[in-house]
C-alpha positions as CSV (number, residue, x, y, z in Angstrom):
1,M,63.5,-82.8,86.9
2,N,63.2,-79.6,85.0
3,P,59.7,-78.0,85.6
4,Q,59.7,-76.6,82.1
5,Q,60.0,-80.0,80.4
6,K,56.9,-81.5,78.8
7,P,55.1,-84.5,80.5
8,A,56.4,-86.8,77.8
9,E,59.9,-85.9,78.6
10,N,59.3,-86.5,82.4
11,N,58.0,-89.9,81.7
12,L,61.0,-90.6,79.5
13,E,63.3,-89.6,82.4
14,N,61.5,-91.6,85.0
15,S,61.5,-94.7,82.9
16,S,65.2,-94.4,82.2
17,L,66.0,-94.0,85.8
18,E,63.8,-96.9,86.9
19,G,64.3,-99.5,84.2
20,G,68.1,-99.9,84.4
21,G,68.2,-102.1,87.5
22,S,71.7,-100.8,88.4
23,L,72.8,-98.1,90.8
24,V,76.1,-96.3,90.5
25,E,77.9,-96.5,93.7
26,P,80.0,-93.5,94.8
27,E,83.6,-93.8,94.5
28,N,85.6,-95.0,97.5
29,R,88.3,-92.5,97.7
30,G,89.6,-93.8,101.1
31,S,91.1,-97.1,99.8
32,A,94.8,-97.4,99.8
33,A,95.0,-98.9,96.3
34,G,92.8,-96.2,94.8
35,T,90.5,-98.6,93.1
36,S,86.7,-99.1,93.3
37,P,85.1,-102.1,94.9
38,L,84.0,-103.2,91.5
39,A,87.6,-103.2,90.5
40,A,88.6,-105.2,93.5
41,G,85.9,-107.8,92.9
42,S,87.1,-108.2,89.4
43,A,90.6,-108.7,90.6
44,A,89.4,-111.4,93.1
45,N,87.7,-113.3,90.3
46,G,91.0,-113.5,88.5
47,Q,90.2,-110.8,86.0
48,T,92.7,-108.1,85.2
49,P,91.7,-105.0,87.0
50,G,91.0,-102.0,84.9
51,T,90.8,-98.3,85.5
52,E,88.0,-96.5,87.1
53,S,86.8,-95.0,83.8
54,D,86.5,-98.5,82.4
55,S,84.3,-99.5,85.2
56,L,82.1,-96.5,84.7
57,N,81.8,-97.2,81.0
58,S,80.7,-100.7,81.7
59,L,78.1,-99.5,84.0
60,E,76.7,-97.1,81.4
61,N,76.6,-99.9,78.8
62,A,74.6,-102.0,81.3
63,G,71.7,-99.7,81.2
64,A,72.8,-96.6,83.2
65,P,71.0,-93.4,82.2
66,S,72.7,-91.4,79.4
67,S,73.8,-87.8,79.9
68,S,71.8,-86.7,76.9
69,L,68.6,-86.8,78.9
70,D,69.4,-83.5,80.4
71,A,69.6,-81.8,76.9
72,P,66.3,-80.4,75.2
73,P,64.8,-82.7,72.5
74,K,65.7,-82.0,68.9
75,K,62.9,-80.0,67.0
76,D,61.7,-80.9,63.5
77,P,62.3,-78.5,60.6
78,L,59.7,-75.7,60.1
79,F,58.4,-77.1,56.8
80,K,57.6,-80.5,58.4
81,R,55.9,-79.0,61.4
82,I,53.7,-76.9,59.0
83,W,53.0,-79.9,56.8
84,R,51.8,-81.9,59.9
85,R,49.3,-79.1,60.7
86,F,48.1,-78.6,57.1
87,N,44.6,-80.0,56.3
88,I,44.3,-82.0,53.2
89,Y,40.8,-80.6,52.5
90,L,42.1,-77.1,52.6
91,L,44.8,-78.0,50.2
92,S,42.2,-79.5,47.8
93,F,40.1,-76.3,48.0
94,I,43.1,-74.1,47.2
95,V,44.0,-76.2,44.2
96,L,40.5,-75.9,42.9
97,V,40.5,-72.1,43.3
98,L,43.8,-71.9,41.4
99,V,42.5,-74.0,38.5
100,A,39.3,-71.9,38.3
101,V,41.4,-68.6,38.2
102,G,43.6,-70.1,35.5
103,I,40.6,-71.0,33.3
104,V,39.1,-67.5,33.7
105,I,42.4,-65.8,32.8
106,T,42.7,-68.1,29.7
107,Y,39.2,-67.2,28.4
108,V,39.8,-63.4,29.0
109,V,43.1,-63.4,27.1
110,K,41.5,-65.5,24.3
111,G,38.6,-63.0,24.0
112,K,40.9,-60.1,23.7
113,N,42.8,-61.7,20.9
114,Q,39.7,-62.4,18.9
115,S,38.4,-59.8,16.4
116,P,35.5,-57.8,17.9
117,T,32.1,-58.5,16.4
118,T,30.6,-55.1,17.3
119,S,31.1,-51.9,15.3
120,S,31.6,-49.7,18.3
121,T,34.8,-47.6,18.1
122,S,37.0,-46.4,20.9
123,A,39.0,-43.2,21.1
124,Q,42.8,-43.4,21.3
125,T,45.2,-40.6,22.2
126,L,48.6,-40.2,20.6
127,T,51.5,-40.0,23.0
128,Q,54.6,-38.0,22.4
129,N,56.5,-41.2,21.6
130,Q,54.0,-42.2,19.0
131,L,54.1,-38.7,17.4
132,Q,57.9,-39.0,17.2
133,Q,57.5,-42.4,15.5
134,L,55.2,-40.8,13.0
135,A,57.7,-38.1,12.2
136,N,60.6,-40.6,11.8
137,N,59.1,-43.5,9.8
138,S,56.0,-45.3,8.7
139,T,54.0,-46.6,11.7
140,T,50.6,-48.2,12.0
141,I,48.6,-47.0,14.9
142,G,45.4,-48.5,16.2
143,S,43.0,-50.8,14.3
144,P,40.1,-50.2,11.9
145,T,37.6,-50.3,14.8
146,Q,39.3,-47.4,16.6
147,T,39.1,-43.6,16.0
148,L,42.1,-41.4,15.9
149,N,41.4,-37.9,17.3
150,I,43.8,-35.1,16.6
151,Q,42.9,-31.9,18.4
152,S,45.7,-29.7,17.1
153,N,46.4,-28.6,13.5
154,A,48.2,-31.1,11.3
155,V,50.6,-30.3,8.4
156,F,51.4,-33.1,6.0
157,A,54.5,-32.5,3.8
158,G,54.1,-35.6,1.8
159,T,51.3,-37.4,-0.1
160,I,48.1,-38.5,1.8
161,L,46.5,-41.7,0.7
162,V,43.0,-42.5,1.9
163,R,42.0,-46.1,1.1
164,Q,38.4,-45.7,2.0
165,D,35.8,-42.9,2.1
166,L,36.8,-39.4,3.2
167,E,34.2,-37.5,5.3
168,V,34.7,-33.9,6.0
169,A,32.4,-32.2,8.4
170,G,33.7,-28.7,7.7
171,N,34.8,-26.7,4.7
172,I,37.5,-27.9,2.2
173,R,39.9,-25.2,1.0
174,V,42.4,-26.2,-1.7
175,N,45.1,-23.6,-2.5
176,G,46.6,-25.6,-5.4
177,A,45.2,-27.7,-8.3
178,L,42.7,-30.4,-7.5
179,A,42.7,-33.5,-9.7
180,L,39.7,-35.9,-9.3
181,P,38.9,-38.9,-11.5
182,G,35.2,-38.4,-10.5
183,I,33.2,-36.2,-8.2
184,T,29.6,-36.5,-7.0
185,V,28.0,-33.5,-5.3
186,S,24.5,-34.1,-3.8
187,G,24.1,-30.6,-2.3
188,L,24.7,-27.0,-3.3
189,S,28.3,-26.2,-4.4
190,N,30.0,-22.9,-5.1
191,F,33.0,-22.7,-7.4
192,N,34.9,-19.5,-8.2
193,Q,36.5,-21.2,-11.2
194,I,36.2,-24.6,-12.8
195,Q,38.7,-25.8,-15.5
196,A,37.9,-29.2,-16.9
197,S,38.6,-31.0,-20.2
198,T,35.1,-32.5,-20.3
199,V,32.0,-31.5,-18.1
200,N,28.9,-33.7,-18.4
201,I,25.8,-32.3,-16.7
202,T,22.8,-34.7,-16.7
203,G,20.5,-32.4,-14.9
204,A,19.7,-28.7,-15.0
205,A,22.5,-26.2,-14.7
206,T,22.2,-22.6,-13.5
207,V,24.9,-20.1,-14.2
208,Q,24.6,-16.9,-12.2
209,G,27.3,-15.1,-14.0
210,V,28.6,-15.0,-17.6
211,L,29.2,-18.3,-19.4
212,A,32.2,-17.9,-21.6
213,A,32.9,-20.7,-24.1
214,K,36.1,-20.1,-26.1
215,S,35.8,-23.1,-28.4
216,G,32.0,-22.9,-28.9
217,V,28.8,-24.4,-27.5
218,N,27.2,-27.5,-28.9
219,V,23.5,-27.9,-27.9
220,S,21.7,-31.0,-29.1
221,G,18.4,-30.2,-27.5
222,N,16.3,-27.1,-27.1
223,S,17.7,-23.9,-25.5
224,N,15.7,-21.3,-23.7
225,F,17.2,-17.8,-23.1
226,S,15.2,-15.4,-21.1
227,G,17.7,-12.6,-21.5
228,N,19.8,-11.2,-24.3
229,V,22.2,-13.4,-26.3
230,S,25.3,-11.8,-27.6
231,A,27.4,-13.6,-30.1
232,T,30.0,-12.4,-32.6
233,Q,29.0,-15.2,-34.9
234,L,26.0,-17.6,-34.7
235,T,25.9,-20.7,-36.8
236,T,22.8,-22.8,-36.8
237,S,21.2,-25.2,-39.2
238,T,17.7,-24.0,-38.4
239,L,16.7,-20.8,-36.7
240,Q,13.1,-20.4,-35.6
241,L,11.8,-17.1,-34.3
242,N,8.5,-16.9,-32.5
243,G,8.7,-13.1,-32.4
244,D,9.8,-10.3,-34.6
245,L,13.3,-10.3,-36.0
246,I,15.0,-7.0,-35.4
247,L,18.3,-6.5,-37.2
248,T,20.4,-3.5,-36.4
249,H,23.2,-4.4,-39.0
250,H,23.4,-5.6,-42.5
251,V,22.2,-9.0,-43.6
252,T,24.7,-10.9,-45.7
253,G,23.7,-14.0,-47.5
254,G,26.6,-16.5,-47.4
255,G,27.2,-19.9,-48.7
256,P,28.6,-21.5,-51.8
257,I,28.2,-20.0,-55.3
258,P,25.4,-21.7,-57.2
259,G,25.9,-23.2,-60.6
260,L,25.1,-21.5,-64.0
261,A,24.0,-22.6,-67.4
262,Q,23.8,-20.2,-70.4
263,G,20.7,-19.8,-72.5
264,I,19.8,-18.9,-76.1
265,A,18.9,-15.3,-75.2
266,L,22.6,-14.4,-75.0
267,G,23.1,-14.7,-78.8
268,G,26.2,-15.9,-80.6
269,G,29.3,-15.5,-78.5
270,G,27.4,-14.0,-75.5
271,T,28.4,-14.8,-71.9
272,A,26.8,-14.8,-68.5
273,S,28.2,-15.0,-64.9
274,V,26.9,-15.2,-61.3
275,S,28.3,-14.1,-57.9
276,G,26.7,-14.7,-54.5
277,S,24.9,-17.6,-53.0
278,D,21.6,-19.4,-52.9
279,T,20.2,-16.5,-50.9
280,S,21.3,-13.5,-52.8
281,G,23.7,-12.5,-55.5
282,S,24.2,-10.7,-58.9
283,I,23.9,-11.8,-62.5
284,T,26.0,-10.2,-65.3
285,I,24.9,-10.6,-68.9
286,N,27.0,-9.9,-72.1
287,T,25.0,-10.4,-75.3
288,G,26.6,-11.5,-78.5
289,S,25.3,-11.3,-82.1
290,S,21.7,-11.9,-82.9
291,P,20.2,-12.4,-79.4
292,A,16.9,-14.3,-79.3
293,A,13.9,-14.3,-77.0
294,G,14.2,-16.8,-74.2
295,C,16.3,-17.2,-71.0
296,F,19.6,-15.6,-70.6
297,E,20.8,-18.1,-67.9
298,T,19.7,-20.7,-65.4
299,I,21.0,-20.6,-61.8
300,T,21.1,-24.0,-60.0
301,F,21.1,-23.8,-56.2
302,A,24.0,-25.3,-54.3
303,R,21.4,-26.8,-51.9
304,A,17.9,-27.3,-53.0
305,Y,15.0,-25.8,-51.1
306,S,12.1,-27.8,-49.7
307,G,9.8,-26.1,-52.2
308,A,9.8,-23.4,-54.8
309,P,11.3,-20.3,-53.2
310,H,10.4,-16.7,-53.5
311,V,12.7,-15.1,-56.1
312,V,13.0,-11.4,-56.3
313,V,15.0,-10.1,-59.4
314,T,15.9,-6.4,-59.7
315,P,17.3,-5.0,-63.0
316,I,20.5,-2.9,-62.8
317,G,20.6,0.1,-65.1
318,A,18.4,1.4,-67.9
319,A,19.4,-1.3,-70.4
320,A,18.2,-4.1,-68.1
321,A,15.1,-2.1,-67.2
322,S,14.0,-1.7,-70.8
323,L,13.9,-5.5,-71.2
324,Q,10.6,-7.3,-70.8
325,F,12.0,-10.0,-68.5
326,Y,10.4,-12.7,-66.3
327,V,11.6,-15.4,-63.9
328,N,11.1,-19.2,-63.9
329,R,11.7,-20.9,-60.5
330,S,11.7,-24.3,-58.8
331,S,13.1,-25.9,-55.7
332,T,16.4,-26.5,-57.4
333,S,16.9,-23.5,-59.7
334,F,15.6,-20.3,-61.2
335,S,16.0,-18.6,-64.7
336,V,16.0,-15.0,-65.9
337,C,14.3,-14.8,-69.3
338,T,13.0,-12.1,-71.8
339,V,9.9,-11.9,-74.0
340,S,11.7,-9.8,-76.7
341,P,15.3,-10.2,-77.9
342,A,17.8,-7.9,-76.2
343,S,20.2,-5.6,-78.1
344,A,23.3,-7.2,-79.4
345,S,26.7,-6.6,-77.9
346,Q,25.3,-5.0,-74.7
347,T,26.1,-5.6,-71.0
348,F,23.5,-5.4,-68.3
349,G,22.8,-7.1,-65.0
350,F,20.3,-8.2,-62.4
351,D,20.3,-8.6,-58.6
352,Y,18.4,-11.5,-57.0
353,L,17.1,-12.2,-53.4
354,I,15.6,-15.6,-52.6
355,M,13.6,-16.6,-49.6
356,N,11.8,-19.8,-49.0
């Protein structure tokens, strides 16, 4: 017996040696016929003797021990031996752990795919590959909840479209034209030059320099000027002065020429004419034959006064000064008249100045 064999193998060997009931006799190599006693016995019983190998085979078939007992027993595959030693409870625990890990991973991936509910933003850095994509084509980078930080200077050769608000923490410098459909400035703003088709200012406006209006200034409300006002021409419907009026140049009364109606003091064939306006002007009188006392002419204002104005008439020349003339006036007209008839076929004139 091999001392390295297991006890089970020893028992198997002993039982195989003891349980056969047969013993192999050694060969009798001294017989003259060269056959074994078993062969001789077979021949004596009338059987056909066989060879020695046939006798041995018959003994082995009768229960003699096999030669395979000396070889080591055949081992099971590695997987089967591991499976025999594997505990079913440990297998159940591992399965539960794997299922729990799978559930956790599923919820984590689902949470990342959902839109974030918080308004916190995270910073993102552009890689060189992303910058190259920006230079080659149109690329969307990041999401509305992220912030794109560009540390270096950026030059945009094309058009920039900002779909939402634009916040600038520093100064804005525009070298070209700036077109804005609307602008709202809450703080102090400094402009070197503003060119606009229409500017509406609802609040107060302060101009530190000179305000130049090439097409004119229309003011619907009151205007206060603490300094001098220089204008080549000032047109106003009403001018109210709370102080003295100082004029360093001539005063010219403009406006349309008033109307004229001739009177009986001109005589037969006499004529009269007027030049000027409702404010000032001149009257020319040419008497005819047989002038009479009365009015030479009546001047009708182009625009009536609110009341009877002050009319100042000055005679021109000695002929007009020799007349005993007087003035009739109203809010719509005035007349130059005489108490005594003027000389026939004479020409003389009067100047008038009217103030309300």
